[in-house]
N, C-alpha and C positions, 0 to 999 in steps of 0.2 A: 904866255907871263900869266892873263889875267886868269886861266884856266889851274897854275901854277896856286897864283892868290886863291883864288876860292877853295883850291884842295886843299890850303895850309888855316882854311880858316873853318873850315871843318873839322879837321882835324883836332884844333886848337879850342871849339865847340864839345869836341866830345872827348875829349881829357878832362874839361869842365866841370863835364857832364858827371865824369868819376870820378873826380875831386869832389860833387857834392854828395854824392852817395859816398863817398868816405865824410863827407863832413858828417852828414845823419847818423853816419856810426858813430863818431867818437861823443857826438851831443849824447845818446842815448848813453854806451859808455858812463860821462862824464855824471848824468841824468843817477843812474846806478852810485856812482861812488858820494854825490854827495848826500842821497835821500840811504844811503846801505841801504836799500833792498832790492835783489839780485831777479825775485819773485817778479815785478814791476816793470824790473828790469834790466832783464840778463844781456850776459856779455853777450857779444859781438857775435861769435864763433858760435857762438850758442844758437844766432838768430839766424847762421847763414848754416848753421846745420839741418836745421828744421826746414832752412828754404828748397835749399837741395833737398831734404828730405820729401817735403809735399811735391816738389815737381817728377818726384820718383813715383809717385802714386797715379793714378786712371783715377781715381776721385779729385783730386783738384782739374784735373783737365777738363773733367765733366763741369766743375765750379766754373770757371774760367770762362765756357762753349754760352753759361749758363750767361752770366751776366753781360760778357762779351756781345752777347744777342739783342739782350737789354740795350746794353749802350748803345752799338750800332744801329738798333729801329728805331730805338729817343731820338737819335743825331740824326738820321734820314729826314723822320718825323719832324721834326724840329726847320730843318733845312729847310722844305718847300714850304711849313708856312711862314717862317720865316724870312723867306724871300718875298713872298707874295707882300705878305703886309709891309717889308720893308718898301718895292717896290711903288707901295700904294701910297706910303707915308713919305717917299723923296717925290713925288710928283704931286703928291696935294696936303698941302695945308691944313687942307679939311678933315680930311682924313688921319695926316698927324697925329692933332688934337682933339681928337674924338677916342683915338687907340691910347691917348698916351694915359691917361687916370689908368687903363686896364693895365699896361705894360708896366706902370711908377707899379700895381697891388699886387704884379707876378714876379715883380724881384725884389718886392719888402717884404711878403708875406715867410714866415718862418716855413720852415719846410715841417717842422712836425706839426701843426696847423692845417695844412696841404695835404698832407697826406692821409688825417683822421678824414678830413671834406672827400679826399676821394675813397676811400673806405665804407663810406655813406653813398654813397654813390654806384658802385661798380665793385666789381668780386677781385678779393686779395692779390689776383694773377697778373693784374692790371695795372696796379699804384705803382712799382716802378719804373713804367712806362711810361703813362699819362703824368706820373707827376714831375720824374724830368723834363720830358716834354715841353708845359707849363712851365719851366723855372726854365730852359735855354731859347726857348722861343721868342723870348725878350731880346736877348744877347746877339744875338744870331738878327733881328729884325734889326734892329738899330744900327747893325753894322752894314746892312744893305742897305737902308734909308741916307745914312751918313756917308758914306760912299756914293749913292745916286746924287748925293747933294751933291758934291764936290765934283760932279764933272763935268767938264768944261763945256759949255752951254752951246757956243760953235760946235763941236763934232754933233753935238745930238739934231740941232737945225740941218748941217750937211745930210745924214741917215733920211731926216725928213722929207728931204727931198726927194728923192726915188724911192722912201717905201714908210706906210706906217709901223707904228709896233707890233714885234709878232716876235718867236720864240726865235728864230733866226736873228732878230737883230739883240734882244737880250742875248744870245748865246756866243756871238760874235764880237759884239762891243758892250754893249753893257757889263756882261761880268771881267771881261777884261781889265778895264779900267778901271773897274772894282777889285781887284786879285790883292792889295794890301792891304784890306777892310777884311774881304771871308778870310783871309789869309791866319790874320790875327783872330778874329771872332772862333775860326776854326781851331786853333791851338786850344783858345781859352773854355768855349765848350767841350773836348775831349775832359780834359782835364776838373772843369768842374762837374758832367758827366757821370764822369766815374764815381765821388764822390757822391751826386745825389745816389746815382742807381745800387751802388754796396748800401747806403743809412736807408732808402727805402726797403728791400729786399731786410738788413735789419730789422726794422719795426715793422712789418709782415709776416715776417718767419719765411719766406723765402726757400723752397725750398729747390734745393743743386744748386746752391746760391751761395758768393762768394758773401754776405752780407749776411744768411742763415750760419754758414762755420765759423766768423767770425764770433757771434755769439757764444756757439756753443764753447770756440777755444774761452772764450773770456770765463761762461759756466763753469768749468773747468780747471781753471785759472795755466791756462795753458798760455802765457805772455808772449814767448816767440815764436808759437806760431801764429800771432797778430802779427808782433813785425814781419816776418815772414809775408803771408799774405800782403801784412804793407806793400812790402819790397815790389811783390808778383803786382801789385793794382798799379805802380812807379812803370812800372816796364812793359804794361798794359797800352798805359796812356803814352806813352815815348812811342810806343808801336803802333796806337792808331793817328799819332797829330804828325808826326816824322815822319812815318814808310810812304804818305800819300807826298808827300814836297819831295821827300828823295826819289821817288820813281821819275815822279816831273824832273827836276834837273839830269838825273841819265837820262832819261830820253830827252831831255835839251840840247842838255853834251851829246849822243849819240848824231845829232842832226848832220845833215852835210851841211856846211859853211856856204851862203850865196854871195858872190863878188860881188 
């Protein structure tokens, strides 16, 4: 019964997501009617044609590979640093207050300013990775810190009777208890990371990237390609954020139930 209810919920969520994409198409269509400008707001059919045309070319997949590699690397770096700083903030009020101004700065600094600073300090090809990682670190660190502080102190006292804090305790005790916070932070980081990666690629003109391709499409007034690239980025974010969670649910459901 529980499995059937979960399956129905997942089907309902998938249907709602598809309807959400259709809603975006309707809004673009309505904007074209209101502004009477089919150059900036092309027909949905034209956007879909561009979408499938782009997916049918090898160049598009090379662009996706570059951007996706930037995103996955930035998320990996920000996850490691955010996890370490979040645990430190969760266990120490002093460290939390010490790092708070830095975290506020990283959350509030305009992306353009940050990109300019990074461009001065390093080479252009490293800007998407460094810039995105710096923005995502506070997001993950805050989730880890909050999750750590919400853990029942009695559970912490239990493991302290048998062992000091180590990697095994982190993996088997802390991470499962913080799973809800980490899941939400991961989903938010995937969406935010994609926007930041493409924005930085656009600003520094990274070769063979989605950001560079969007800049080229704007230059040649190919707005249907811009919307098609946006649709590709939506699908990439869904793939990155939902696929691991789907695999976890699938693996969990496939495990034999114990009496």
